[in-house]
C-alpha positions in Angstrom: -46.1 28.3 22.5 -43.7 31.2 23.1 -41.4 33.5 21.1 -37.8 32.5 21.0 -35.3 34.2 23.3 -32.5 36.2 21.9 -30.0 33.4 22.4 -32.3 30.8 20.9 -33.0 33.1 17.9 -29.2 33.7 17.4 -28.4 29.9 17.5 -31.3 29.0 15.1 -30.5 31.8 12.6 -26.8 30.9 12.6 -27.7 27.3 11.6 -30.2 28.4 9.0 -27.8 31.0 7.6 -25.3 28.1 6.8 -27.7 27.0 4.1 -29.4 30.2 2.8 -27.0 33.0 3.9 -28.4 36.5 3.7 -31.7 35.2 2.2 -32.8 34.5 5.8 -34.7 37.8 5.7 -36.9 36.5 2.9 -38.2 33.8 5.2 -39.7 36.3 7.7 -40.8 39.0 5.4 -42.7 37.2 2.7 -45.0 38.7 0.1 -48.0 36.6 1.3 -47.8 37.8 4.9 -45.5 38.0 7.9 -44.2 34.8 9.3 -42.5 34.1 12.7 -40.8 31.4 14.6 -42.3 30.0 17.8 -41.0 27.5 20.4 -43.2 24.7 21.7 -41.9 21.6 23.5 -38.2 22.4 22.4 -39.3 22.4 18.8 -39.3 25.6 16.6 -42.3 26.2 14.4 -42.5 28.5 11.4 -46.0 29.9 11.3 -48.0 32.7 9.7 -48.9 35.5 12.2 -52.5 35.2 11.0 -52.6 31.5 12.0 -50.8 32.3 15.2 -53.5 34.7 16.3 -56.2 32.1 15.6 -54.2 29.5 17.6 -54.1 31.8 20.7 -57.5 30.3 21.7 -56.0 26.9 22.1 -54.3 26.0 25.4 -50.6 25.1 25.3 -51.1 21.6 26.7 -53.7 20.7 24.1 -51.7 22.1 21.1 -49.7 19.4 19.3 -48.0 21.5 16.6 -48.6 24.7 14.7 -47.2 25.6 11.3 -44.1 23.8 10.0 -41.5 22.3 12.3 -38.1 23.8 11.4 -36.1 21.9 13.9 -35.5 21.4 17.6 -33.2 22.4 20.4 -31.2 19.6 21.9 -30.7 19.2 25.7 -27.3 21.0 25.2 -29.2 24.0 23.6 -27.9 23.3 20.1 -30.3 23.6 17.2 -30.9 20.7 14.9 -32.7 21.3 11.6 -35.4 18.8 10.6 -36.2 17.6 7.1 -39.5 19.4 7.3 -37.6 22.7 6.8 -36.4 21.5 3.4 -39.3 23.1 1.4 -38.4 26.5 2.8 -34.6 26.2 2.6 -34.4 24.8 -1.0 -35.6 27.9 -2.9 -33.2 30.2 -1.1 -30.1 27.9 -0.9 -26.8 29.5 -1.9 -24.9 26.3 -2.3 -26.4 23.2 -4.0 -25.3 19.7 -4.9 -26.9 17.6 -7.6 -26.5 13.8 -7.3 -26.7 11.2 -10.0 -29.8 8.9 -10.2 -27.8 5.9 -9.0 -26.8 7.7 -5.8 -30.2 9.0 -4.9 -31.4 5.9 -3.2 -28.2 5.6 -1.2 -28.7 9.2 0.0 -32.3 8.7 0.8 -31.4 5.7 3.0 -29.3 8.1 5.1 -25.8 7.6 3.6 -23.3 10.3 2.7 -22.8 11.4 -0.9 -19.6 9.9 -2.5 -17.7 11.6 -5.4 -18.9 8.8 -7.7 -22.5 9.9 -7.1 -21.9 13.6 -7.5 -23.5 15.1 -10.6 -22.8 18.9 -10.1 -21.8 21.2 -7.3 -22.2 25.0 -7.1 -19.0 26.9 -7.8 -17.0 28.3 -4.9 -18.6 25.9 -2.3 -16.2 25.9 0.7 -15.5 23.0 2.9 -18.0 22.4 5.8 -20.5 24.7 4.0 -24.2 23.8 4.3 -25.6 22.5 1.0 -29.0 21.5 -0.3 -28.9 18.2 -2.1 -31.0 17.9 -5.4 -31.6 15.1 -7.8 -30.6 15.8 -11.4 -34.2 16.6 -12.1 -33.9 19.6 -9.6 -36.0 17.9 -6.9 -34.8 18.8 -3.4 -33.8 15.5 -1.6 -32.3 16.8 1.6 -29.4 18.8 3.0 -26.0 18.2 4.4 -22.5 19.7 4.8 -19.9 19.8 2.1 -17.0 17.5 3.1 -14.8 18.9 0.4 -14.6 22.3 -1.4 -15.5 22.5 -5.1 -11.8 22.6 -6.0 -11.1 19.5 -3.9 -14.0 17.6 -5.4 -12.3 17.7 -8.8 -9.1 16.0 -7.6 -10.5 13.5 -5.0 -10.9 9.7 -5.7 -14.4 8.4 -6.6 -15.0 6.7 -3.2 -14.3 9.8 -1.1 -17.2 11.4 0.8 -18.1 14.9 -0.7 -21.3 15.6 1.3 -22.0 14.6 4.9 -25.7 13.6 5.2 -27.8 15.5 7.7 -31.4 15.1 6.6 -33.3 13.7 3.6 -36.9 13.1 2.5 -36.5 9.4 3.3 -36.8 10.3 6.9 -40.6 10.8 6.5 -40.8 7.0 6.1 -37.9 6.0 8.4 -38.9 8.2 11.3 -42.6 8.2 10.8 -43.6 7.9 14.4 -41.2 10.5 15.9 -41.3 13.2 13.2 -43.8 16.0 14.0 
């Protein structure tokens, strides 16, 4: 377990900033303590500094995980967010999409959100902006990328894709063995 390099930190923060913008600072400086990001086996973990100090007694090869896995670095050094980061991204999300109850199951099976399943969308959402997907009951279901801007969503036909799927809470069941 080691701290992220400057390049790794920049790549990871750019990806997270697509979803929560300048609220990124609120992830690190929380009222309940200081949190940090650590890299272990190409996965980035979000962990309290207090727990990090306690884990210093455990050797790196015996340590499976620590804290919450936010995502992982691919072989090409790109950062991919995991669904486990959803609980930390959802409260700070700048752009949100609410989907109708009929479209929830389709999204949770890994499909994109169509215009016919769109309930509401945050005003001034631009195209290719990171969005957090909610049910109409304000339960975070996952996150993705807006395929159309808010203005375009009003004019597009019902079968057009409005949000590209990236991760959803259904992955806990679908990828049970590989998700750490």
